[in-house]
N, C-alpha and C positions, 0 to 999 in steps of 0.2 A: 810794296816792298818795303821791306821788313826795317828797324831803325828801334836804335836804344841805346844804353847806355852801361858797359859789363866794369863793374866796379871792383876792385880787388884790393886782401888785407894786408896785414905787418906781419903774416907768417912771411917763416924764412923757409924749412923744410918739414918734409913727411920720413919718417925712419920708419920701414915694415918690412919683416921677417926677423928681427934680430934681438935679442934680450932686453929686456928694458931697461934693468939695473946698471950692467954695462954701458948702452946706450946714454943714461942720464948724465952719468959721470964725464963722456965723451962731450956733452955738451956744455956740464956744468965745466969746464977745461976750458972748450973753445968761447964761452963766452966770460969767463975767465970770473966767475963766480965763487964767493967764499963762503956763504951765508945760505943752505940749500935749505929752506922751511918745505915739508908733505903736508898738505891737504887729502885727506882720503877719508873713507869710510870704517865705521870700528867694527865690522866684520873682517876687513882686510887687512889693518891694522892689530884685530887681536886674535885670527884664527886663523891665519896665514905667515907662512913667509916674508911673503913679498915685501912688505915695508921695513922689514928684518935687513935682506938683500940689499934694499939700497942704505941704509944705516951704515953697514958694517963695508959697503963698496965707495962711500962719500969720506970715511971717518970723520975726520976730523970740521969736513965743510958740513956736516949734517949738526942743524940747528933749530930742528925740533920736527916735534908732529904735531896734527891735530886731527882730530876724525868723529867729530860732529858737526855733520853739514844734512840733517834731512832732508827727504823729499821737498822737491821744487823748491829749494833754498830759500829759507825765511833769512829776512831782512838780519835778524837778530843772532842766525850760526855767523852768517857774511861779516858783522863786525865784531862779535868773537873770534871769530879765527884771525881779523886784520888786525884786532890788538894785540892778538899772539905773536904774530908771527912782528911784527913791530917792534915788540918788545926784544925779541929773539934778532934783533939785525937784520933781518932777510934781504938780500937781494937779488935771491933767484925762487921762484914758487914752483913745485912739482904737483900738479892737480893730478892724483891717480885716483881714480873711479869710474862710477859711472855720471850723468847727465848730470844732476843735481852737484855733485863734485866739481862738475868743469866749470859750471857756469858762476860756480860759487867761489872758483880762484879766481875769474876773470873778476868780481864783484870784490874780490878781497883785494886784488891789483888796485881798482880804481880807488877802494878804503884808504889803501895805502901812498897813495900819488897827491893825494888830497886831503889828508888827515882827518880824513874818518872816522870818528871812533864812538857815533853812536845810531841808532836805527834812521834819526828825524836826518842824520848827517847827507843821507844817500838821493831826499828828495829831489833837492834842484838840479840831478843830474838825471832823472829817470826819462824817459821817454812821455808824450804826452798826445794821446789819442783827442782829436777836435773833428768835427762832424765829419765822420769818417777820415779825416786827414796824420798822420803820425807829424809830430812838433819836438828833433830831436836837439836837445842842448847840445852846443857845441863844447867841449871840456877838453885838460890838457890829457893826455893820453901819459897812462902808466911809466915811468921810467925801469920798475921792478918786473919783468917779462915774465912768463911761465911757459912748461916744460907739460904738454898734459898726455896721459897716457890712459886712455880710456878702457873700461872693461866691459861697457855695453855699447851699443851699434845706436844711439841717438842722434850723434854724430855732430852736438855740439862746438866738440872740440873744434872744429874747422871753421866756425861760425865769427863774425865781430859784434858777438851780443852775448849776454847777458839777460836772462830770466832769472826775475827775481819776485819771491813774495811778500807782497804787505801783508803779515798775517792779522792785524787791524782790522783792515779792511779786508781781508778775503778776496786779494787779485792779486795775480801774475804781473809783472811790469817787466817792461825792458829797458836796459841799460844799453847803448846802442856807441862805438867807437872803433875806427878801423883798427885801433892801436892795442885794442883788450884781446885780441886773438892770439892765441898761443903764440911765443915764437917757434915755438917746434911739438910737433903732434911725433907720439912712437906708437905705432901700432903692433904691437908682441902679442898672437894669438895664445901664449903660453899663461900670461897671468888671465884671461878669461874665464878659465877651467874654475874658476870656483865662484863665478856670476852663475844665477840661481837660472834653472833655465826657462822659466816663465819670464823672467828680465829680459832673459838676453834673446828669445825669441820675440817675445811684444815688444823690444828697444828697435829688432830688427825689422816689426810690420811699423815702427813709428819710419826708419828709413824710407823703407817703400813709400810711404806716404809722402814724402819729399818728393823723392821721384815723381809720383803719379802727378801732384799738387806743382811739379815743375812743368812736365810735359802739357799739362792741362791747362797752364796759366796764361794771363791776359799779355804776359810778357813772352813766351813762349817764341823760341828764334833757331834757327839750324846747329846754334852752336849746345845752345842748354837740353834739345831735342838728342843729340847725342847721349851726352853722358849721363840723362836720366833714364834714354831708353836700355843703356848698358847697363844702368845700375838696376834695373828692371830685375834686366837679363841673371845679373850676378849675383841677386838676393834673390832671389826663386829659385836658385837652385842650392845655393848655400845654406838658408835659412834649412830646409828638410833634411839637408844630410848633416848638420850639425843634430839636429832635433831625436837623428837616428843612429846618432853618434857621434856624443859629448867630448867623445875626444880626440877627435878630428882637428887637428890644427891647420892643415890644408884647407878647409871649408870653414872655419871660423874666423881666416882671415882673405877670404875670397867672402866672405860676409863683411869682414870691416873695410876690403875696399871697392864693395858695393856701398858702403853707407860712405864713403866717403864721396863716391862718385854722385849718389845721391843729394849730394849740397853741394855742387857747384851755380845750381842757382840761384838755391837761395842765398849762399856766399855772395853772391853777383850783383845782388838787390834787386831779385826777382822778388814781383809779389804771390802768394801764394793765396790758397780758396779756404772756406767757410769749416776743412775737416782740421786746418793748424787752427782756426782761428777758434773755434770751438773747444779746439783739445788744448789750446790755453786754460780756458775759463771754464773747465771740468777739472784741470790739474790744478790751479790756482786757486780755487773758488768751493772746490767739491773734494779736492784729495784724492782725484782719482789719479794711478799712474800713467805717468807720461805715455808710455806706450800704449799701454790700453784704452789712450783716449784713439788713436789713430785703429788700434781693433775694430773702435765697434764703431767708430765714427765715416772712416772712409768711405765705406761701399753704401752709406745711405745717402754719403753728400755726391758720388758718383751717380746716384739716381736722379738726385735732385737737379743735376747739371747734364744730363743726358740729351734735352733739347737744343740747345745750345751746343755741344761738345761731341755729338754722338760717333761721327768719324774718327777722330784722335781718339778718342774711348776706343775702340776697335785695335787700335795699335798696342796699347797699355794690355790688352788681352792676347796677343799674338807676344809682345814680349817674353810675359811669362807661359809660354810654352802651349799656349789653344789655343782654338779657332780664334780668328778674330771677328766671325758674328757669333761669337757666346759673348753678351754682355759681360763689359768687367765690371761691374760691381756683384757680379754673380760668381766672377770668378776671384776675385779676392774675397768674395765672402767665404768660399771653399778654401780657399788657402789659407784663409788666417783659424776655420774652424781643423784645417789637418793639421797646423801648428798645436791646437787645444788649446786658444784663448777665446776672453768671453766676445759676444755680438752684441750683447742690449745693454741696455744704459745700467738693465736692472738688475742685469748681474755684476756688476762694477758699484753698485752699491748706491745708485740714483734713486730717489724717490720722487713720484709723481709730483707730490707738491711743488720739487724745486725746478722745473723745466722752466716755468716762465720765467721764476728769476734768474736763473741761468742764458736764458735766452734775451733778458736785459743786458745782464753782462757782454754779453758777445756783443754788442752795437759799441762796445771799448776797444775794440781790436781792431787794428786798421786794415787786418786779411778777411774783417766779413765783406767789407766792402768790395773786394777786389777779386770775391767769388765771378768763377765765369759768367753766372746767371745771377742776374743782379741781385743784390740783397740789399736793402732801405730800410726795414723794418724790424722789428723785435719778433712777432709773429712769424715773420715768413723761417726765420732761426728756429720758432719755438714748434713749426710744423717737421722738422728735419727731425728735434729731438725728436717728437712725439715715434715717428715712425720708429725711431731709435730704439724707441723705451721697450 
């Protein structure tokens, strides 16, 4: 008999298919916000009109903009943004951009609530993995909430977890609290046309990885099976359609809905597997783009797990429109190659000499220990990394 607990966050609503600037104003009205501060990317701020539209729509309520949040959300960038937002008297954050910006906004909200103005100030609030178990500090949720407007498909806007990199030790670390999730998510496909094709497609593969590892999770259940398989079907159609026609807004919104579906299990507290765990380390320790980690690792982890979940992997193949008899690793390999994404660690700049250290770091991520086929030693991770090289 199935058993478990589905945990939910403090998100209030998801708005989809409506113009972002217009909806930001409507949400600021609803929340009675008077000082709205925008965290975004440099390109979006300086080379598109999207932030100018928000500034104009908010008028006197526009409190400022911070456009320096590098990939993998370094602590120092989080603190710099928090200090600027604090100085501006912010009472509502808008996180407008990709996964690093979205996670950065969650961490900024933590800093605002707890008076954190230095990188060391974040240390007591991060979760810690010891002997395969994650210890999550219990801290006060932020009063200043966020509106998230994603421009990629990594889907972190739906999650009450912020990944922040401590560049001093080159590790991406987690900050977890149900109250750091955005109050509102706005899915506007029109603002995503500025996103580089490689970033859109690779982050879409990351969303596929969410769905795959949810369906194959040790915590799988009927509820999340349905959302995971539908996410695979939706993304399996939407991503190639956007590759074929970058201006297809219906396909872009379909991808965004698929990415949302892919997060249901993670948001509810389900454990993922080695593809996610290795991805965290490749990003934080080696600087590999978030989506590229899944493009490379997901098929190899599926291969590793075949001995324990071969039958369920057949459902993954079928959801992606291929015969169930075709191995899921083969299906995903062809899918990722069809999108023009990298398929080896060598292609994303990893040196062979770095593999043992990366494998050791993977033992600091709790999802290594919840892989469907047990992993208890770094040399087992090293075997997967070597296969992916």
